[in-house]
C-alpha positions in Angstrom: 3.1 66.7 196.1 2.0 68.4 192.9 4.9 70.0 191.0 3.8 73.2 189.3 7.1 75.0 189.5 6.8 76.1 185.9 3.1 76.8 186.3 0.9 79.6 187.6 1.9 82.1 190.3 -0.2 80.8 193.2 0.5 83.8 195.4 -0.9 86.1 192.7 -4.0 83.9 192.4 -4.4 83.9 196.2 -4.1 87.7 196.3 -6.7 88.1 193.6 -9.1 85.5 195.0 -12.5 86.2 196.6 -13.0 85.8 200.3 -15.7 83.2 201.1 -18.1 86.0 202.1 -17.5 87.9 198.9 -17.8 84.8 196.8 -21.0 83.6 198.5 -22.8 87.0 198.8 -21.6 88.9 195.7 -20.3 86.4 193.1 -22.7 83.5 193.4 -25.6 84.3 191.0 -26.9 80.9 189.9 -28.4 78.8 192.6 -27.7 81.5 195.2 -30.4 80.4 197.6 -29.1 76.8 197.4 -25.5 77.9 198.1 -26.6 79.9 201.1 -28.9 77.2 202.4 -26.1 74.5 202.1 -23.7 76.9 203.8 -26.1 77.6 206.7 -26.5 73.8 207.2 -22.8 73.0 206.8 -20.9 72.0 209.9 -17.5 70.4 210.7 -17.5 67.5 213.1 -15.8 68.2 216.5 -13.3 65.3 215.9 -12.3 67.0 212.6 -11.6 70.3 214.3 -9.6 68.4 217.0 -7.6 66.6 214.3 -6.9 69.9 212.5 -5.7 71.4 215.8 -3.4 68.4 216.2 -2.0 68.8 212.7 -1.5 72.5 213.3 0.4 74.8 211.0 -0.7 77.6 208.7 -2.6 76.6 205.5 -4.4 78.2 202.7 -7.1 76.5 200.6 -7.5 78.1 197.2 -10.7 76.7 195.6 -11.4 76.8 191.9 -15.2 76.9 191.5 -18.2 78.2 189.6 -21.6 78.9 191.0 -23.4 76.6 188.6 -21.5 73.5 189.7 -23.4 71.0 191.8 -20.3 69.4 193.2 -19.1 72.9 194.2 -22.2 73.9 196.1 -22.2 70.5 197.9 -18.5 70.8 199.0 -17.2 74.3 199.1 -19.5 75.5 201.9 -18.2 72.8 204.3 -14.6 73.7 203.3 -15.5 77.3 204.3 -16.9 76.1 207.6 -13.6 74.2 208.1 -11.6 77.4 207.6 -13.9 79.2 210.0 -13.6 76.6 212.7 -9.8 76.1 212.6 -7.3 78.8 213.3 -4.5 78.6 210.8 -6.7 77.7 207.8 -7.8 80.3 205.4 -10.0 79.8 202.3 -10.4 81.9 199.2 -12.2 81.2 195.9 -11.4 81.8 192.2 -13.7 81.4 189.3 -12.6 78.6 186.9 -13.6 80.3 183.7 -11.7 83.5 184.6 -8.6 81.6 185.7 -7.9 79.0 183.0 -4.1 78.9 183.5 -4.6 77.9 187.1 -7.4 75.5 186.2 -5.2 73.8 183.6 -2.5 73.2 186.2 -5.0 71.0 188.1 -7.0 69.1 185.5 -8.8 65.9 186.4 -8.0 63.3 183.7 -7.6 66.1 181.2 -10.8 67.8 182.2 -11.5 71.2 183.8 -13.6 69.5 186.5 -14.5 71.6 189.5 -14.3 72.2 192.4 -10.6 71.9 193.0 -9.2 72.7 196.4 -5.5 73.5 196.3 -3.9 73.2 199.7 -1.0 75.6 200.2 1.6 75.5 202.9 2.7 78.7 204.7 5.4 79.2 202.0 2.8 78.9 199.2 4.0 75.6 197.9 1.4 73.0 197.1 0.8 70.3 199.8 -1.8 68.7 197.6 -5.1 69.2 195.9 -8.6 67.7 196.2 -11.5 67.5 193.7 -13.7 67.5 191.9 -15.6 65.2 194.3 -14.8 62.6 196.9 -13.0 59.6 195.1 -15.7 57.0 196.0 -18.4 59.3 194.6 -16.2 60.0 191.5 -15.8 56.2 191.0 -19.5 55.7 191.1 -20.3 58.6 188.7 -17.7 57.5 186.1 -18.9 53.8 186.4 -22.5 54.8 185.9 -21.7 57.0 182.9 -19.6 54.3 181.3 -22.4 51.7 181.6 -24.7 54.1 179.8 -27.8 52.5 181.2 -29.3 55.4 183.1 -30.0 59.0 182.2 -27.4 61.5 183.6 -30.2 63.2 185.6 -30.8 59.9 187.5 -27.1 59.6 188.2 -27.0 63.1 189.5 -30.0 62.5 191.7 -28.0 59.7 193.4 -25.0 62.1 193.7 -27.2 64.7 195.5 -28.5 62.0 197.8 -24.9 60.9 198.6 -23.9 64.5 199.4 -27.0 64.9 201.6 -26.2 61.8 203.6 -22.4 62.5 203.8 -22.9 66.2 205.0 -19.5 67.1 203.7 -17.7 64.9 206.2 -15.8 63.0 203.6 -14.6 66.2 202.0 -13.4 67.6 205.3 -11.6 64.3 206.2 -9.8 64.2 202.8 -8.7 67.9 203.1 -7.3 67.1 206.6 -5.5 64.1 205.1 -3.7 66.5 202.7 -2.8 68.7 205.6 -1.5 65.8 207.7 0.6 64.5 204.8 1.8 68.0 203.9 
């Protein structure tokens, strides 16, 4: 469990956050067609919906994102589909660059990496958080960058291929793992 007791007021961030529809259709400016296309294709496997029903409860997923982020447009749409498919899960989005206090409470190795999905219990305490990408993909990216043998564009082409093959299933599974542990 993440302890941010001296940190940001999560309820205030939740209240000020965009609904998924508002974020996708009004706030996304860069790569808008890509975001919408990935959202249209996103789906949650039946077994994941069943698992979520077994977990039960009332959950909020507060996502920190920006529309230019490749990891965001590959993962946030499937999180939105999860929230649509499962009663008891709500999702809202805040922009990283307009919410630095919140972002700074959920850094990745000291970096403002996004997206970050903050999973909140019914009492607005943090059950856990996810991001900026599935751990196995993060390990690959960091290892490739450390090697310094390939251009970053080549690495990110492999990242896009990974996301296309995975179809968001790893992200959904990991969000559900947080719910199950929470």
